[in-house]
C-alpha positions in Angstrom: 16.6 10.3 -14.6 17.7 8.8 -11.3 21.1 10.3 -10.3 23.9 7.9 -11.3 21.6 5.9 -13.6 22.4 5.9 -17.4 19.2 5.3 -19.3 19.3 2.2 -21.5 17.6 2.4 -24.9 16.8 -0.8 -26.8 16.9 -0.2 -30.6 15.0 -2.8 -32.6 15.2 -2.2 -36.4 16.1 -4.5 -39.3 17.8 -1.6 -41.1 21.4 -1.6 -40.0 22.0 2.0 -41.1 19.0 3.2 -39.0 20.3 1.2 -36.0 23.8 2.6 -36.4 22.7 6.2 -36.8 20.3 6.0 -33.8 22.9 4.4 -31.6 25.4 7.1 -32.4 22.9 9.9 -31.8 21.8 8.4 -28.5 25.3 7.8 -27.2 26.3 11.3 -28.1 23.4 12.5 -25.8 24.4 10.3 -22.8 22.3 7.2 -23.3 23.4 3.6 -23.3 22.1 1.4 -26.1 21.5 -2.2 -27.1 20.9 -2.9 -30.8 18.8 -5.7 -32.3 18.2 -6.6 -36.0 14.9 -8.4 -35.4 12.1 -8.7 -33.0 13.2 -12.2 -32.2 16.7 -11.2 -31.2 15.3 -8.4 -29.0 12.8 -10.8 -27.3 15.5 -13.3 -26.7 17.4 -10.5 -24.8 14.3 -8.9 -23.1 14.3 -9.5 -19.4 18.1 -10.0 -19.1 18.5 -6.4 -18.1 16.0 -3.5 -17.7 15.4 -1.1 -20.6 14.3 2.5 -20.0 12.8 2.8 -23.5 12.4 0.7 -26.6 12.7 2.2 -30.1 10.8 -0.3 -32.1 10.4 -0.5 -35.9 6.9 -1.2 -36.9 7.5 -3.2 -40.0 10.3 -5.8 -39.9 10.9 -8.9 -42.0 9.4 -11.4 -39.5 7.9 -10.2 -36.2 6.3 -6.8 -36.6 6.6 -4.0 -34.0 3.0 -4.7 -32.9 3.8 -8.4 -32.5 6.8 -7.5 -30.3 4.8 -5.0 -28.3 2.1 -7.7 -27.6 4.8 -10.2 -26.4 6.3 -7.6 -24.1 2.8 -7.0 -22.7 2.3 -10.7 -22.2 5.6 -10.9 -20.3 4.5 -7.8 -18.2 7.6 -5.8 -19.3 6.1 -2.4 -19.1 8.9 -0.5 -20.8 7.9 2.6 -22.7 7.8 1.9 -26.4 8.4 4.5 -29.1 7.2 3.0 -32.4 9.2 4.0 -35.5 7.9 3.6 -39.0 8.1 4.8 -42.6 4.6 3.5 -43.2 2.5 5.1 -40.5 -1.2 5.4 -40.9 -4.1 6.3 -38.7 -5.1 2.7 -38.1 -1.6 1.5 -37.2 -1.0 4.5 -35.0 -4.3 3.8 -33.1 -3.4 0.1 -32.7 0.0 0.9 -31.3 -1.1 3.6 -28.9 -4.2 1.6 -27.8 -1.8 -1.3 -27.0 0.2 1.0 -24.8 2.9 2.5 -26.9 4.4 5.7 -25.4 4.6 7.5 -28.7 4.7 7.0 -32.5 7.2 8.7 -34.8 7.5 8.5 -38.5 10.8 8.1 -40.4 12.6 10.2 -41.4 12.4 11.7 -37.9 13.7 14.9 -36.5 16.5 14.3 -34.1 15.4 16.8 -31.6 11.8 15.6 -31.6 13.0 12.0 -31.2 15.4 13.0 -28.3 12.6 14.9 -26.5 10.3 11.8 -26.8 13.0 9.5 -25.5 13.7 11.8 -22.6 10.0 11.8 -21.7 9.9 8.0 -22.0 12.9 7.5 -19.8 11.4 9.9 -17.3 8.4 7.7 -17.1 10.6 4.7 -16.5 12.4 6.6 -13.7 9.1 7.4 -12.1 8.0 3.8 -12.3 11.3 2.6 -10.9 11.0 5.0 -8.0 7.4 3.9 -7.3 8.4 0.2 -7.5 11.3 0.8 -5.0 8.9 2.7 -2.7 6.4 -0.2 -2.8 9.1 -2.8 -2.1 10.3 -0.7 0.8 6.8 -0.4 2.2 6.3 -4.2 1.8 9.5 -4.8 3.8 8.4 -2.3 6.5 4.9 -3.9 6.7 6.5 -7.3 7.3 7.9 -5.8 10.5 4.5 -5.3 12.0 3.2 -7.8 14.5 -0.2 -9.4 14.0 -1.7 -7.1 16.6 -0.2 -4.0 15.0 -1.6 -5.1 11.6 -5.0 -5.5 13.3 -4.8 -2.0 14.8 -3.7 -0.6 11.4 -6.7 -2.1 9.7 -9.0 -0.4 12.2 -7.2 2.9 11.8 -7.6 2.7 8.0 -11.3 1.9 8.4 -11.6 5.3 10.2 -12.2 4.1 13.7 -11.2 6.1 16.7 -9.1 4.9 19.6 -12.0 4.1 21.9 -13.8 2.2 19.2 -10.7 0.1 18.5 -10.1 -0.4 22.2 -13.6 -1.8 22.6 -13.3 -4.1 19.6 -9.9 -5.4 20.8 -10.7 -5.4 24.5 -7.7 -3.3 25.4 -7.3 0.3 26.7 -7.3 3.4 24.4 -3.8 4.2 25.8 -2.6 0.8 24.5 -4.0 1.7 21.1 -1.9 4.9 21.1 1.2 2.8 21.9 0.4 0.5 19.0 -0.1 3.5 16.7 3.2 4.9 17.7 5.0 1.6 17.0 3.2 1.3 13.6 4.3 4.8 12.6 7.8 4.1 13.7 8.1 0.9 11.7 6.5 2.4 8.6 8.7 5.5 8.9 6.0 8.2 9.1 5.7 11.0 11.7 2.0 11.8 11.6 -1.2 9.8 11.5 -2.5 11.5 8.4 0.8 10.6 6.7 0.3 6.9 7.8 -3.2 6.8 6.3 -2.1 8.5 3.1 0.9 6.1 2.7 -1.2 3.0 3.4 -3.9 4.0 0.9 -1.3 4.9 -1.8 0.1 1.4 -1.3 -3.3 -0.2 -1.7 -4.2 -0.9 1.9 -7.6 -0.1 3.4 -9.4 -0.1 0.0 -12.7 -1.8 -0.3 
């Protein structure tokens, strides 16, 4: 996990004993928890703070785990979901995983298996958070480019050399070099290959 970040696990189960035992287990292993007795209660909370993993009971009195999973997807809350059930079967497992569940564990579960699964799920959340922060930083840096610098960047990503760009923009190749240096400085990269790699990773320059 990210240094200084305590992973938050949402526990959604209509069995109070299960919620209590899970919360105790997770807190003993350094996780923060939020407990919910129904899918409705969880969905009312979802979005008020970010969860790193959702432990979601498949069969509850009203909304099922699959219903909750579908609503999270509709809201584009891409939290890793570990589905818990005492009634697992192949069809249900397939439906949950096809809909994007991170994993599927049957009750009664082995504590260590569950903890390993949660650690893997929270690691995925950490990676997504890091990527989102990187993309936000890149977007801010990109905003610093002038219109001409963006134009030059577009030609660089299209694979054009300095002389080609200079002809297209009716400026000197030396000026193109100056623009490239400014672009790399504003985007915090030291080498042209790093600039191209970063831009492509962030979705620029693709057909």
